[in-house]
C-alpha positions as CSV (number, residue, x, y, z in Angstrom):
1,M,-14.1,2.9,5.4
2,S,-17.4,1.9,3.8
3,D,-17.4,4.8,1.3
4,F,-14.2,3.5,-0.4
5,Q,-14.0,1.1,-3.3
6,V,-13.4,-2.6,-2.5
7,I,-11.4,-4.6,-5.1
8,T,-11.1,-8.3,-5.2
9,F,-8.0,-10.1,-6.7
10,K,-7.7,-13.8,-7.6
11,A,-4.7,-15.9,-6.5
12,G,-1.7,-14.9,-8.5
13,D,-3.0,-11.6,-9.7
14,K,-0.5,-8.7,-9.7
15,I,-1.8,-5.8,-7.8
16,F,1.0,-3.5,-8.9
17,N,4.6,-3.7,-10.0
18,A,7.8,-2.2,-8.7
19,G,8.4,1.1,-10.5
20,D,4.7,1.9,-11.1
21,A,3.4,5.3,-10.1
22,A,1.8,5.0,-6.7
23,D,-1.8,6.2,-6.8
24,R,-3.7,4.0,-4.3
25,L,-3.3,2.7,-0.7
26,F,-4.7,-0.7,0.1
27,F,-6.2,-2.1,3.3
28,I,-6.6,-5.9,3.3
29,K,-10.1,-7.1,4.3
30,Q,-9.4,-10.7,3.4
31,G,-6.6,-12.9,2.1
32,V,-2.8,-12.7,1.9
33,V,-0.7,-10.3,-0.2
34,Q,2.9,-11.1,-1.1
35,L,5.3,-8.1,-1.4
36,L,8.0,-9.0,-3.9
37,G,11.4,-7.4,-4.5
38,A,13.0,-6.6,-7.8
39,D,14.0,-10.2,-8.5
40,N,10.5,-11.4,-7.5
41,N,12.0,-12.5,-4.2
42,L,9.5,-12.6,-1.3
43,I,9.9,-9.6,1.0
44,A,6.9,-10.2,3.2
45,S,3.4,-11.8,3.3
46,I,0.7,-9.6,4.9
47,G,-2.9,-10.3,5.7
48,E,-6.2,-9.1,7.0
49,G,-6.1,-5.7,8.7
50,E,-2.7,-4.7,7.3
51,S,-2.1,-2.1,4.6
52,F,0.3,-1.6,1.8
53,G,1.0,0.9,-0.9
54,E,1.7,3.8,1.4
55,Q,4.0,5.5,-1.3
56,A,0.7,6.7,-2.8
57,F,0.6,9.5,-0.2
58,L,4.2,10.5,-0.5
59,T,4.9,13.2,-3.1
60,G,6.0,11.6,-6.4
61,G,5.5,8.1,-4.9
62,I,6.8,5.2,-6.9
63,R,6.2,1.6,-6.0
64,G,9.3,0.1,-4.4
65,A,8.1,-3.4,-4.6
66,S,5.5,-5.5,-6.4
67,A,2.3,-6.8,-4.8
68,Q,0.6,-10.0,-5.7
69,A,-2.4,-11.9,-4.4
70,Q,-1.3,-15.1,-2.7
71,D,-5.0,-16.3,-2.6
72,E,-8.2,-14.5,-3.1
73,V,-7.7,-11.0,-1.7
74,S,-10.2,-8.3,-1.0
75,C,-8.9,-4.8,-0.4
76,V,-10.4,-1.4,0.5
77,V,-8.7,1.0,-1.8
78,I,-8.1,4.7,-1.1
79,T,-6.9,6.8,-4.0
80,T,-4.4,9.6,-3.7
81,D,-7.2,12.1,-4.6
82,E,-9.5,10.7,-2.0
83,A,-6.8,10.9,0.7
84,N,-6.0,14.4,-0.2
85,A,-9.6,15.4,0.0
86,I,-9.8,13.9,3.5
87,L,-6.6,15.6,4.6
88,A,-7.7,18.9,3.2
89,G,-10.5,19.0,5.8
90,A,-8.3,17.9,8.6
91,S,-6.3,19.8,11.1
92,P,-3.1,21.3,9.6
93,L,-1.1,19.4,12.3
94,L,-2.5,16.0,11.1
95,V,-0.9,16.2,7.6
96,P,2.7,16.3,8.7
97,V,2.1,13.6,11.3
98,F,0.4,11.4,8.7
99,E,3.2,11.9,6.2
100,A,5.8,11.1,8.9
101,L,4.0,7.9,9.7
102,L,3.9,6.9,6.1
103,L,7.5,7.7,5.6
104,Q,8.4,5.6,8.6
105,Q,6.4,2.7,7.2
106,N,8.1,3.1,3.8
107,M,11.5,3.0,5.5
108,H,10.5,-0.1,7.5
109,N,9.5,-1.8,4.3
110,A,12.8,-0.8,2.6
111,L,14.8,-2.3,5.5
112,R,12.7,-5.5,5.5
113,S,13.4,-5.9,1.7
114,Q,17.2,-5.5,2.4
115,R,17.1,-8.4,4.9
116,S,15.5,-10.8,2.4
């Protein structure tokens, strides 16, 4: 993942808001990110090694939650265009498997937000 951009956020920075167009996937290198529901209620806190923003790879993806840095956060960022370029050179079987996994993650996050 060394070819991708790394972005650092300060504590309290909004990474994105619910309803924004989804155009980037984030992998947390350092720190904790809070995923917030429509009423700014905490859905989940995620940390190093976890990812968020998977809607960026689903057609017409819209952010279903907001993301905010709890402390200083460093993320590897993959844009939709970068991911599509990678997938274009991959096996045709990989694309539907990848999309299915992202959809499953998206559904898991939606269920998690309903419980909070």
